[in-house]
ChimeraX commands (.cxc) that place a marker at each C-alpha (Angstrom):
marker #1 position 125.48,290.49,167.50 radius 0.5
marker #1 position 128.41,292.49,168.45 radius 0.5
marker #1 position 131.23,292.90,165.92 radius 0.5
marker #1 position 134.14,290.58,165.93 radius 0.5
marker #1 position 137.55,290.78,164.42 radius 0.5
marker #1 position 137.69,288.36,161.25 radius 0.5
marker #1 position 141.24,287.29,160.52 radius 0.5
marker #1 position 141.99,286.07,157.01 radius 0.5
marker #1 position 144.56,284.61,155.44 radius 0.5
marker #1 position 144.93,284.79,151.42 radius 0.5
marker #1 position 146.90,282.85,149.06 radius 0.5
marker #1 position 147.94,282.58,145.45 radius 0.5
marker #1 position 150.09,280.32,143.30 radius 0.5
marker #1 position 149.00,280.96,139.88 radius 0.5
marker #1 position 149.53,283.20,136.96 radius 0.5
marker #1 position 149.79,286.84,138.33 radius 0.5
marker #1 position 149.63,285.97,142.02 radius 0.5
marker #1 position 149.69,289.46,142.93 radius 0.5
marker #1 position 146.69,290.61,141.00 radius 0.5
marker #1 position 144.88,287.81,142.63 radius 0.5
marker #1 position 145.65,288.92,146.11 radius 0.5
marker #1 position 144.76,292.63,145.16 radius 0.5
marker #1 position 141.40,291.68,143.33 radius 0.5
marker #1 position 140.73,289.53,146.73 radius 0.5
marker #1 position 141.23,292.61,148.98 radius 0.5
marker #1 position 139.23,294.99,146.77 radius 0.5
marker #1 position 136.20,292.20,146.79 radius 0.5
marker #1 position 136.66,291.43,150.63 radius 0.5
marker #1 position 136.43,295.06,151.33 radius 0.5
marker #1 position 133.01,294.86,149.29 radius 0.5
marker #1 position 131.66,292.34,151.72 radius 0.5
marker #1 position 133.18,293.10,155.00 radius 0.5
marker #1 position 134.37,296.62,154.80 radius 0.5
marker #1 position 137.79,298.41,154.90 radius 0.5
marker #1 position 140.54,295.95,156.23 radius 0.5
marker #1 position 141.77,297.31,159.51 radius 0.5
marker #1 position 145.07,296.15,158.88 radius 0.5
marker #1 position 146.80,293.87,155.95 radius 0.5
marker #1 position 150.20,292.25,156.07 radius 0.5
marker #1 position 152.98,292.32,153.67 radius 0.5
marker #1 position 153.00,289.62,151.04 radius 0.5
marker #1 position 155.17,286.69,151.77 radius 0.5
marker #1 position 156.24,284.19,149.44 radius 0.5
marker #1 position 156.75,280.51,150.39 radius 0.5
marker #1 position 157.19,277.11,148.68 radius 0.5
marker #1 position 153.99,275.32,148.26 radius 0.5
marker #1 position 153.06,273.20,151.49 radius 0.5
marker #1 position 151.58,269.89,151.52 radius 0.5
marker #1 position 151.53,268.96,147.67 radius 0.5
marker #1 position 155.22,270.71,147.16 radius 0.5
marker #1 position 155.23,269.92,143.68 radius 0.5
marker #1 position 153.83,273.36,142.39 radius 0.5
marker #1 position 154.62,276.81,142.15 radius 0.5
marker #1 position 155.44,279.03,144.95 radius 0.5
marker #1 position 152.77,280.81,146.86 radius 0.5
marker #1 position 152.08,284.67,147.70 radius 0.5
marker #1 position 150.48,284.77,150.88 radius 0.5
marker #1 position 148.81,287.89,153.05 radius 0.5
marker #1 position 146.71,288.03,156.37 radius 0.5
marker #1 position 144.14,290.94,156.82 radius 0.5
marker #1 position 141.86,291.83,159.83 radius 0.5
marker #1 position 138.13,293.00,159.30 radius 0.5
marker #1 position 135.66,293.86,161.63 radius 0.5
marker #1 position 131.99,292.34,161.36 radius 0.5
marker #1 position 129.08,291.24,162.90 radius 0.5
marker #1 position 128.41,288.54,160.09 radius 0.5
marker #1 position 128.33,285.05,161.39 radius 0.5
marker #1 position 130.84,282.57,160.50 radius 0.5
marker #1 position 128.88,280.35,158.35 radius 0.5
marker #1 position 127.74,283.19,156.45 radius 0.5
marker #1 position 131.37,284.54,156.17 radius 0.5
marker #1 position 132.32,281.27,154.83 radius 0.5
marker #1 position 129.43,281.08,152.04 radius 0.5
marker #1 position 130.45,284.67,151.23 radius 0.5
marker #1 position 134.19,283.62,150.98 radius 0.5
marker #1 position 133.36,280.74,148.72 radius 0.5
marker #1 position 131.13,282.92,146.25 radius 0.5
marker #1 position 134.00,285.65,146.22 radius 0.5
marker #1 position 136.89,283.00,145.65 radius 0.5
marker #1 position 134.73,281.84,142.55 radius 0.5
marker #1 position 134.28,285.40,141.18 radius 0.5
marker #1 position 137.92,285.72,141.35 radius 0.5
marker #1 position 138.60,282.96,139.06 radius 0.5
marker #1 position 139.20,279.96,141.49 radius 0.5
marker #1 position 138.73,276.55,140.20 radius 0.5
marker #1 position 137.54,273.69,141.91 radius 0.5
marker #1 position 140.73,271.22,142.04 radius 0.5
marker #1 position 142.24,268.44,144.26 radius 0.5
marker #1 position 143.22,269.38,147.94 radius 0.5
marker #1 position 146.42,271.27,147.96 radius 0.5
marker #1 position 146.56,271.71,144.58 radius 0.5
marker #1 position 147.32,274.99,142.65 radius 0.5
marker #1 position 145.04,277.88,143.31 radius 0.5
marker #1 position 144.01,281.27,141.71 radius 0.5
marker #1 position 142.90,282.42,145.09 radius 0.5
marker #1 position 142.49,280.64,148.60 radius 0.5
marker #1 position 140.92,282.42,151.47 radius 0.5
marker #1 position 140.85,281.07,154.87 radius 0.5
marker #1 position 139.10,281.98,158.02 radius 0.5
marker #1 position 141.97,282.03,160.86 radius 0.5
marker #1 position 139.95,283.77,163.49 radius 0.5
marker #1 position 136.58,285.02,164.46 radius 0.5
marker #1 position 137.01,286.99,167.71 radius 0.5
marker #1 position 137.45,284.57,170.44 radius 0.5
marker #1 position 134.77,282.20,168.95 radius 0.5
marker #1 position 135.48,278.50,168.68 radius 0.5
marker #1 position 133.55,276.83,165.74 radius 0.5
marker #1 position 133.62,273.14,164.81 radius 0.5
marker #1 position 131.26,271.86,162.17 radius 0.5
marker #1 position 131.50,269.81,159.25 radius 0.5
marker #1 position 132.14,272.46,156.86 radius 0.5
marker #1 position 134.06,275.07,159.20 radius 0.5
marker #1 position 136.64,274.91,161.90 radius 0.5
marker #1 position 137.55,278.37,163.63 radius 0.5
marker #1 position 140.25,278.79,164.48 radius 0.5
marker #1 position 141.92,277.39,161.55 radius 0.5
marker #1 position 142.76,273.93,162.29 radius 0.5
marker #1 position 146.19,274.06,161.14 radius 0.5
marker #1 position 147.09,277.55,161.30 radius 0.5
marker #1 position 149.50,276.87,164.49 radius 0.5
marker #1 position 151.51,274.44,162.14 radius 0.5
marker #1 position 152.18,276.67,159.42 radius 0.5
marker #1 position 154.80,279.30,158.87 radius 0.5
marker #1 position 153.12,280.66,155.76 radius 0.5
marker #1 position 150.27,281.59,157.88 radius 0.5
marker #1 position 151.86,282.45,161.28 radius 0.5
marker #1 position 154.54,285.00,159.69 radius 0.5
marker #1 position 151.97,287.24,158.16 radius 0.5
marker #1 position 149.48,286.97,161.15 radius 0.5
marker #1 position 152.49,288.01,163.45 radius 0.5
marker #1 position 153.17,291.04,161.43 radius 0.5
marker #1 position 149.76,292.42,162.05 radius 0.5
marker #1 position 148.44,290.79,165.15 radius 0.5
marker #1 position 151.29,289.28,167.19 radius 0.5
marker #1 position 149.43,289.63,170.64 radius 0.5
marker #1 position 146.23,287.96,169.12 radius 0.5
marker #1 position 145.44,284.97,171.75 radius 0.5
marker #1 position 144.35,281.87,169.99 radius 0.5
marker #1 position 141.41,280.84,171.78 radius 0.5
marker #1 position 142.29,277.18,172.01 radius 0.5
marker #1 position 146.00,277.12,172.78 radius 0.5
marker #1 position 145.95,280.43,175.09 radius 0.5
marker #1 position 149.10,281.43,173.40 radius 0.5
marker #1 position 149.70,284.56,171.23 radius 0.5
marker #1 position 150.38,284.41,167.65 radius 0.5
marker #1 position 153.92,285.47,168.35 radius 0.5
marker #1 position 154.65,282.49,170.98 radius 0.5
marker #1 position 152.63,280.11,168.19 radius 0.5
marker #1 position 155.51,281.20,165.57 radius 0.5
marker #1 position 158.30,281.15,167.99 radius 0.5
marker #1 position 157.20,277.29,168.98 radius 0.5
marker #1 position 156.45,276.54,165.58 radius 0.5
marker #1 position 158.52,273.30,164.05 radius 0.5
marker #1 position 157.47,274.18,160.72 radius 0.5
marker #1 position 160.90,275.00,158.59 radius 0.5
marker #1 position 159.12,276.29,155.53 radius 0.5
marker #1 position 161.04,279.59,154.24 radius 0.5
marker #1 position 158.95,282.52,154.46 radius 0.5
marker #1 position 160.20,286.02,152.69 radius 0.5
marker #1 position 158.75,289.07,152.25 radius 0.5
marker #1 position 158.00,289.63,148.75 radius 0.5
marker #1 position 159.60,292.74,147.16 radius 0.5
marker #1 position 158.88,292.33,143.28 radius 0.5
marker #1 position 156.38,294.77,141.40 radius 0.5
marker link #1:1,2 radius 0.2
marker link #1:2,3 radius 0.2
marker link #1:3,4 radius 0.2
marker link #1:4,5 radius 0.2
marker link #1:5,6 radius 0.2
marker link #1:6,7 radius 0.2
marker link #1:7,8 radius 0.2
marker link #1:8,9 radius 0.2
marker link #1:9,10 radius 0.2
marker link #1:10,11 radius 0.2
marker link #1:11,12 radius 0.2
marker link #1:12,13 radius 0.2
marker link #1:13,14 radius 0.2
marker link #1:14,15 radius 0.2
marker link #1:15,16 radius 0.2
marker link #1:16,17 radius 0.2
marker link #1:17,18 radius 0.2
marker link #1:18,19 radius 0.2
marker link #1:19,20 radius 0.2
marker link #1:20,21 radius 0.2
marker link #1:21,22 radius 0.2
marker link #1:22,23 radius 0.2
marker link #1:23,24 radius 0.2
marker link #1:24,25 radius 0.2
marker link #1:25,26 radius 0.2
marker link #1:26,27 radius 0.2
marker link #1:27,28 radius 0.2
marker link #1:28,29 radius 0.2
marker link #1:29,30 radius 0.2
marker link #1:30,31 radius 0.2
marker link #1:31,32 radius 0.2
marker link #1:32,33 radius 0.2
marker link #1:33,34 radius 0.2
marker link #1:34,35 radius 0.2
marker link #1:35,36 radius 0.2
marker link #1:36,37 radius 0.2
marker link #1:37,38 radius 0.2
marker link #1:38,39 radius 0.2
marker link #1:39,40 radius 0.2
marker link #1:40,41 radius 0.2
marker link #1:41,42 radius 0.2
marker link #1:42,43 radius 0.2
marker link #1:43,44 radius 0.2
marker link #1:44,45 radius 0.2
marker link #1:45,46 radius 0.2
marker link #1:46,47 radius 0.2
marker link #1:47,48 radius 0.2
marker link #1:48,49 radius 0.2
marker link #1:49,50 radius 0.2
marker link #1:50,51 radius 0.2
marker link #1:51,52 radius 0.2
marker link #1:52,53 radius 0.2
marker link #1:53,54 radius 0.2
marker link #1:54,55 radius 0.2
marker link #1:55,56 radius 0.2
marker link #1:56,57 radius 0.2
marker link #1:57,58 radius 0.2
marker link #1:58,59 radius 0.2
marker link #1:59,60 radius 0.2
marker link #1:60,61 radius 0.2
marker link #1:61,62 radius 0.2
marker link #1:62,63 radius 0.2
marker link #1:63,64 radius 0.2
marker link #1:64,65 radius 0.2
marker link #1:65,66 radius 0.2
marker link #1:66,67 radius 0.2
marker link #1:67,68 radius 0.2
marker link #1:68,69 radius 0.2
marker link #1:69,70 radius 0.2
marker link #1:70,71 radius 0.2
marker link #1:71,72 radius 0.2
marker link #1:72,73 radius 0.2
marker link #1:73,74 radius 0.2
marker link #1:74,75 radius 0.2
marker link #1:75,76 radius 0.2
marker link #1:76,77 radius 0.2
marker link #1:77,78 radius 0.2
marker link #1:78,79 radius 0.2
marker link #1:79,80 radius 0.2
marker link #1:80,81 radius 0.2
marker link #1:81,82 radius 0.2
marker link #1:82,83 radius 0.2
marker link #1:83,84 radius 0.2
marker link #1:84,85 radius 0.2
marker link #1:85,86 radius 0.2
marker link #1:86,87 radius 0.2
marker link #1:87,88 radius 0.2
marker link #1:88,89 radius 0.2
marker link #1:89,90 radius 0.2
marker link #1:90,91 radius 0.2
marker link #1:91,92 radius 0.2
marker link #1:92,93 radius 0.2
marker link #1:93,94 radius 0.2
marker link #1:94,95 radius 0.2
marker link #1:95,96 radius 0.2
marker link #1:96,97 radius 0.2
marker link #1:97,98 radius 0.2
marker link #1:98,99 radius 0.2
marker link #1:99,100 radius 0.2
marker link #1:100,101 radius 0.2
marker link #1:101,102 radius 0.2
marker link #1:102,103 radius 0.2
marker link #1:103,104 radius 0.2
marker link #1:104,105 radius 0.2
marker link #1:105,106 radius 0.2
marker link #1:106,107 radius 0.2
marker link #1:107,108 radius 0.2
marker link #1:108,109 radius 0.2
marker link #1:109,110 radius 0.2
marker link #1:110,111 radius 0.2
marker link #1:111,112 radius 0.2
marker link #1:112,113 radius 0.2
marker link #1:113,114 radius 0.2
marker link #1:114,115 radius 0.2
marker link #1:115,116 radius 0.2
marker link #1:116,117 radius 0.2
marker link #1:117,118 radius 0.2
marker link #1:118,119 radius 0.2
marker link #1:119,120 radius 0.2
marker link #1:120,121 radius 0.2
marker link #1:121,122 radius 0.2
marker link #1:122,123 radius 0.2
marker link #1:123,124 radius 0.2
marker link #1:124,125 radius 0.2
marker link #1:125,126 radius 0.2
marker link #1:126,127 radius 0.2
marker link #1:127,128 radius 0.2
marker link #1:128,129 radius 0.2
marker link #1:129,130 radius 0.2
marker link #1:130,131 radius 0.2
marker link #1:131,132 radius 0.2
marker link #1:132,133 radius 0.2
marker link #1:133,134 radius 0.2
marker link #1:134,135 radius 0.2
marker link #1:135,136 radius 0.2
marker link #1:136,137 radius 0.2
marker link #1:137,138 radius 0.2
marker link #1:138,139 radius 0.2
marker link #1:139,140 radius 0.2
marker link #1:140,141 radius 0.2
marker link #1:141,142 radius 0.2
marker link #1:142,143 radius 0.2
marker link #1:143,144 radius 0.2
marker link #1:144,145 radius 0.2
marker link #1:145,146 radius 0.2
marker link #1:146,147 radius 0.2
marker link #1:147,148 radius 0.2
marker link #1:148,149 radius 0.2
marker link #1:149,150 radius 0.2
marker link #1:150,151 radius 0.2
marker link #1:151,152 radius 0.2
marker link #1:152,153 radius 0.2
marker link #1:153,154 radius 0.2
marker link #1:154,155 radius 0.2
marker link #1:155,156 radius 0.2
marker link #1:156,157 radius 0.2
marker link #1:157,158 radius 0.2
marker link #1:158,159 radius 0.2
marker link #1:159,160 radius 0.2
marker link #1:160,161 radius 0.2
marker link #1:161,162 radius 0.2
marker link #1:162,163 radius 0.2
marker link #1:163,164 radius 0.2
view
């Protein structure tokens, strides 16, 4: 199979959030090679379950020939290695790594949906994506990331994180 662009979103809202993001980028590199691009880090309030600590979010682009189901398995193993504990849906997370895009592929199976089913509704995903791939076209909506961000009705404040 030809290599595809793999676009991931990373988030953390527990203890040293930046350490979790940095560790994730290191272990993702061991699995998928060096990232072609990584976004700045952004801070947002929690989405969904809002009664928890703020998140740091980041996006990264890789190139890989690994198939989506295998990518998902690798990501789940890496999240556990980084320290993620199983909790309720939309609860606090040491690290959360989501597959946003895999080339122009559309995958809808019981445990995986690519493009990510809610990415177009979440500014905390769209803002970092817009920084590194604004012209990337969503294969279902046939709109660029920049267009999706402009049309987003999500009012969540997403700010670059400039702290050490």
